[in-house]
C-alpha positions in Angstrom: 176.9 107.7 79.1 180.6 107.4 78.2 180.2 110.5 76.0 179.3 112.6 79.1 182.6 111.5 80.8 184.6 112.4 77.7 183.0 115.8 77.2 183.1 116.9 80.9 186.8 117.8 81.1 186.5 119.8 77.8 183.4 121.6 79.1 185.2 122.4 82.4 188.4 123.6 80.6 186.4 125.9 78.4 184.4 127.4 81.3 187.6 128.1 83.3 189.9 129.2 80.5 188.8 132.9 80.6 189.2 133.6 84.3 189.8 130.8 86.8 189.5 133.1 89.8 186.0 134.4 89.3 183.2 133.1 91.4 180.9 133.4 88.5 182.8 130.9 86.4 183.0 128.5 89.3 179.3 128.7 89.8 178.6 128.1 86.1 181.2 125.2 86.0 179.4 123.6 89.0 176.1 124.0 87.3 177.2 122.4 84.1 178.7 119.6 86.1 175.4 119.1 87.9 173.5 119.1 84.6 175.8 116.4 83.1 175.6 114.1 86.2 172.3 114.9 87.9 169.9 115.8 85.1 169.3 112.3 83.9 165.9 110.9 84.5 165.2 107.2 85.1 164.7 106.4 81.4 167.7 108.6 80.3 169.9 105.9 81.8 167.9 102.9 80.4 168.6 100.7 77.5 165.7 100.6 75.0 165.4 99.1 71.6 166.3 102.5 70.0 169.1 103.8 72.3 172.2 102.8 74.1 172.0 104.9 77.2 171.9 103.5 80.8 169.8 103.8 83.9 170.7 103.4 87.5 169.0 100.2 88.7 166.4 100.5 91.3 168.0 98.3 93.9 167.8 97.8 97.6 164.8 100.1 98.0 162.4 97.7 99.8 161.9 94.0 100.0 158.6 92.7 98.9 156.2 92.4 101.8 154.3 89.2 102.7 151.1 91.2 102.9 149.6 93.7 100.5 147.1 96.5 100.9 144.2 94.1 100.3 145.1 92.2 103.5 144.7 95.2 105.8 142.6 97.8 104.0 138.9 98.0 104.8 136.3 98.3 102.1 134.5 101.7 102.2 131.1 100.1 103.0 132.6 98.2 105.9 134.3 101.4 107.1 131.0 103.3 107.1 129.3 100.6 109.3 132.1 101.0 111.8 131.9 104.7 112.4 129.2 104.5 115.0 131.5 104.0 118.0 132.8 107.6 117.7 130.3 108.8 120.3 132.6 108.5 123.3 135.0 111.0 121.7 132.5 113.2 119.9 133.1 116.2 122.2 136.8 116.1 121.4 136.7 114.9 117.8 138.5 117.4 115.5 137.5 116.1 112.1 136.4 113.1 110.1 137.7 112.1 106.7 135.9 111.0 103.5 137.3 112.3 100.2 134.5 112.5 97.6 134.5 112.1 93.9 132.9 115.1 92.2 129.3 114.6 91.2 130.1 115.2 87.5 132.3 112.2 87.5 131.0 108.6 87.0 132.7 106.0 89.2 133.4 103.2 86.9 136.4 101.2 88.1 138.1 99.0 85.5 141.1 98.1 87.7 140.6 96.9 91.3 143.3 94.5 92.2 143.9 96.2 95.5 141.5 97.8 98.0 142.6 101.4 98.2 141.0 103.8 100.7 140.3 107.4 99.7 141.7 108.6 103.0 144.5 106.8 104.7 147.5 107.1 106.9 151.1 106.4 105.8 153.0 104.9 108.8 156.4 106.6 109.2 158.1 104.4 111.8 158.4 100.7 112.5 156.3 98.7 114.9 154.0 101.5 115.8 151.5 100.8 118.6 147.8 100.9 117.8 145.9 101.5 121.0 142.4 100.9 122.1 141.9 104.5 123.1 143.8 107.8 122.2 146.1 107.4 125.2 149.6 106.1 125.8 148.3 104.1 128.7 145.6 102.4 126.7 145.8 98.7 125.7 147.9 98.0 122.6 145.6 96.1 120.2 147.8 96.0 117.1 151.1 97.0 115.4 151.5 99.1 112.3 154.7 98.7 110.1 156.9 101.2 108.4 155.3 102.4 105.1 152.1 100.5 105.7 148.9 102.3 104.7 145.7 102.0 106.8 142.2 103.5 106.6 141.9 106.9 108.2 138.6 107.5 110.0 139.0 110.6 112.1 141.3 113.0 114.0 140.6 113.3 117.7 142.0 115.1 120.7 143.3 112.6 123.2 146.1 112.5 125.7 148.7 115.2 125.5 152.2 113.8 125.3 154.8 116.3 126.4 157.6 114.4 124.6 155.9 115.0 121.2 154.1 118.3 122.0 150.8 117.0 120.7 147.4 115.7 121.8 146.2 114.8 118.3 145.6 111.2 117.5 144.3 109.4 114.4 141.5 106.9 114.6 142.1 104.1 112.0 140.5 101.0 110.7 142.2 97.9 109.5 141.4 94.2 108.9 142.6 91.4 111.1 141.6 87.9 109.8 139.0 89.7 107.5 137.4 91.4 110.5 137.3 95.2 110.8 139.1 96.6 113.8 139.4 100.2 115.1 142.2 101.8 117.1 144.3 104.9 117.6 147.8 106.1 116.5 149.6 109.2 117.7 149.5 111.7 114.9 153.2 112.5 114.8 154.0 108.8 113.9 152.0 108.9 110.6 151.1 111.1 107.7 147.6 111.8 106.4 147.1 111.1 102.8 144.1 111.5 100.5 142.9 111.3 96.9 142.4 114.9 95.7 139.6 114.0 93.3 138.4 117.6 93.1 141.8 118.9 92.1 142.4 116.0 89.7 139.1 116.6 87.9 139.8 120.3 87.8 143.1 119.5 86.0 141.3 117.2 83.6 138.7 119.9 82.8 141.5 122.5 82.2 143.2 120.2 79.7 140.0 119.3 77.9 138.9 122.9 77.6 142.3 124.0 76.2 143.0 121.1 73.8 139.5 120.7 72.4 139.2 124.3 71.5 142.7 124.9 70.0 145.2 123.3 67.7 147.3 121.2 70.1 151.0 120.2 69.9 153.7 119.4 72.4 157.3 120.2 73.1 159.8 117.7 71.6 163.4 117.6 72.7 163.9 114.1 74.0 167.6 113.6 74.8 168.1 117.1 73.3 167.7 115.6 69.8 166.2 118.9 68.5 169.2 120.8 70.0 170.3 121.7 73.5 168.5 124.8 74.6 170.6 127.9 75.1 171.9 128.7 78.6 169.6 131.0 80.6 171.8 133.9 81.6 174.7 131.5 81.8 172.7 129.0 83.8 171.2 125.6 83.2 168.0 126.5 85.1 165.7 129.4 84.5 164.3 131.7 87.2 161.4 129.3 87.7 163.7 126.3 88.3 163.1 124.5 85.0 166.1 122.8 83.6 167.3 123.3 80.0 168.1 119.6 79.6 165.4 118.1 77.3 163.6 121.4 77.1 162.9 124.2 74.6 163.4 128.0 75.0 160.1 129.8 75.1 160.8 133.4 74.1 158.7 136.4 75.2 159.2 138.0 71.7 159.7 136.3 68.3 163.5 136.7 68.2 166.4 134.6 69.5 167.8 137.6 71.4 164.7 138.0 73.5 164.2 137.0 77.2 163.0 133.4 77.5 162.2 130.6 79.9 162.4 126.8 79.5 159.5 124.6 78.7 160.1 120.8 79.1 159.9 118.0 76.6 156.4 116.6 76.4 154.6 119.7 77.7 151.3 120.2 76.0 150.8 123.5 74.2 148.2 125.3 72.0 149.2 126.9 68.8 148.1 130.5 68.5 150.0 131.8 65.5 153.0 131.1 63.3 156.0 133.1 61.9 158.8 132.0 59.6 160.8 130.7 62.5 158.5 130.4 65.5 155.2 129.1 66.7 153.4 131.4 69.1 152.0 129.1 71.8 150.0 129.0 75.0 151.4 126.5 77.5 149.2 124.6 79.9 152.1 124.3 82.4 152.1 128.1 83.1 150.4 131.3 82.2 151.3 133.5 79.2 152.0 133.3 75.5 155.4 132.5 74.1 157.4 132.0 70.9 159.1 128.6 70.5 161.4 127.8 67.6 159.6 125.5 65.2 162.1 122.6 65.6 161.0 122.2 69.2 157.3 121.8 68.4 155.7 118.4 67.4 152.3 117.7 65.9 153.0 114.0 65.5 149.9 112.2 66.9 149.0 115.3 68.8 145.7 115.3 70.7 142.7 116.4 68.7 140.1 115.0 71.2 141.2 114.3 74.7 139.6 111.2 76.1 142.0 109.6 78.5 144.0 111.2 81.3 146.3 109.9 84.1 146.6 112.4 87.0 149.6 111.9 89.3 149.4 113.5 92.7 153.0 114.3 93.8 152.0 115.4 97.2 150.0 112.3 98.2 151.9 109.8 96.0 148.9 108.5 94.3 147.1 108.8 91.0 143.6 108.9 89.4 142.7 107.6 85.9 139.9 109.3 83.9 138.2 108.3 80.7 135.7 110.2 78.7 132.8 107.9 78.0 129.5 109.0 76.3 130.4 112.6 77.0 131.0 112.1 80.7 134.3 111.7 82.6 134.6 108.3 84.3 137.0 107.6 87.2 138.2 104.1 86.1 141.0 103.6 88.5 142.7 105.2 91.5 145.8 103.7 93.2 149.2 104.5 94.7 152.2 105.8 92.8 155.8 106.8 93.6 157.3 109.9 92.0 160.8 111.2 91.5 163.0 112.3 94.4 164.6 115.7 94.6 168.1 114.7 95.6 171.6 114.1 94.3 171.6 111.9 91.2 167.8 112.0 91.1 165.1 114.4 89.9 161.6 115.2 91.0 158.7 114.4 88.7 157.9 117.8 87.2 154.4 119.3 87.7 152.4 120.1 84.6 150.4 118.9 81.6 152.1 116.4 79.3 151.5 114.3 76.2 151.4 110.6 76.5 154.1 110.2 73.8 155.4 106.7 73.6 154.8 103.2 75.0 157.6 100.6 75.7 156.6 97.1 76.7 159.9 96.4 78.5 163.2 98.2 78.8 166.5 97.0 80.3 168.7 99.0 82.6 172.4 98.7 83.5 174.2 98.3 86.8 175.9 101.6 87.7 179.2 99.9 88.8 179.6 97.2 86.1 177.7 98.9 83.3 176.3 95.5 82.5 172.6 94.8 81.9 171.1 94.4 85.4 167.3 94.1 84.8 164.2 95.6 83.2 161.1 97.6 84.0 157.8 96.7 82.3 154.9 98.5 80.7 156.2 102.0 80.3 154.5 105.2 79.1 156.8 108.2 78.3 155.4 111.6 79.0 158.2 114.1 79.9 161.8 113.8 78.7 162.9 110.5 80.2 160.1 110.3 82.7 157.8 107.2 82.3 154.9 105.6 84.2 156.1 102.0 84.6 155.8 98.9 86.6 158.1 97.5 89.3 161.7 96.9 88.0 163.1 93.4 88.1 166.8 92.4 88.5 168.0 89.5 86.4 169.5 86.5 88.2 172.9 85.2 87.2 173.1 81.4 86.6 176.0 79.8 84.9 177.2 83.1 83.6 173.9 83.8 82.0 171.2 86.3 82.8 167.9 84.6 83.8 164.6 86.5 84.1 163.0 85.6 87.4 159.7 86.9 86.2 157.9 90.2 86.7 157.5 91.5 90.2 154.0 92.8 90.9 154.3 94.4 94.3 156.7 96.8 96.0 155.9 98.1 99.6 157.4 101.5 98.8 154.9 102.3 96.0 152.8 105.2 97.2 155.0 106.1 100.2 157.6 108.8 99.5 159.4 110.1 96.4 162.1 107.6 95.5 162.5 107.3 91.7 164.7 109.1 89.3 161.8 111.2 87.8 159.6 108.3 86.7 156.3 107.3 88.2 156.3 103.8 89.6 153.1 101.7 89.7 152.3 98.2 90.7 153.1 96.1 87.7 149.5 95.0 87.1 148.3 98.7 87.1 151.2 99.7 84.8 150.0 96.9 82.4 146.5 98.1 82.7 147.5 101.7 81.7 149.8 100.4 79.0 147.0 98.5 77.3 144.5 101.4 77.9 146.4 104.5 76.9 146.0 105.6 73.2 148.7 107.8 71.9 147.0 110.9 70.4 144.1 110.8 72.8 145.9 110.6 76.2 147.5 113.0 78.6 149.5 112.7 81.8 149.0 115.5 84.4 151.1 115.9 87.5 149.6 118.0 90.3 150.5 118.7 93.9 
């Protein structure tokens, strides 16, 4: 990290030496500044056994709740039995919700620590009233808390509230003392979420068809070790918004002077042909055929037969886990996840098809201010540059001038709510451990959809 601070003045001096008054140079200078300071993913700033870089600790994001999803989520069978009382509002019911797993997929859950509904509401304000009927004058029968997730049963037309310009209400179900209860929340106070099983399975099929029929490889430029990609027309992002940091140039013609775009580290590709200097590839992340310099292509433990896939849904902040068993895809887990935030000092988790490249049991991260080791994150699987799937980070406790491990943290209330990480994908720690033990490098992929 110190190297970035040393190089930055030199970079800025070089960029401004020719013509300090041109807007173009100012724009390029600002872009390089942003690349140095804002292009780091969560793991780029993490101390691992083979590197000395640092990561911003994930602090102050949410305190652990006293209740977990299992305390309020209703089992699907119980939910089905409670749908009969919709008759009163049938004439004004707008839609019901029940995401289905494709028929071709076998439901074979191997992780089930938490009850997770296939359709649910994310509460977006604190102390939300749950009412007996879809009306502001109806009796309040419960409260929903900020970032809580509850079963979504239906969308109905109820009382029109002028203040919010809506008459849409959500019917929900939740557990109170292990008893199923139904109520209504004004739609504007919550966000509908679902598991896009059809889209997830479509992505799994796309990857399987591509990788099983071709020689597969992946882009390798972790921490720009294969060489920083050239600027795209003087910029650090191509016209598609992909950053050059930890990426390779993908040329439209087999020469270094040709037009190109960036393709990120970890991206899965199929090898079509080979020249002295290039591999001609087809990328799963976007259409077309391209020429990538050979130094950016890796065949190390590349996938010959895809059998395990984690599909992360960036839109709904959840994920599905698929395994090929006896020739059929099985859905072995589905749960909540938190992806990267598109903001200053953070990066979104990029969409696309990626190799499961590396597993790290535990890595430590440094405090931004003191640059001292602050804590660790467990059970990590790297798939794109510095982006990892991992468990809940843990801050060390200082006692007598020494760092003390308070033990792994299982639950974080913000998992599965809104993007908050620095490009990584956060899971509950038990699920991260499940994936860590289950993933096989050379047989596994990570796909990010929206």
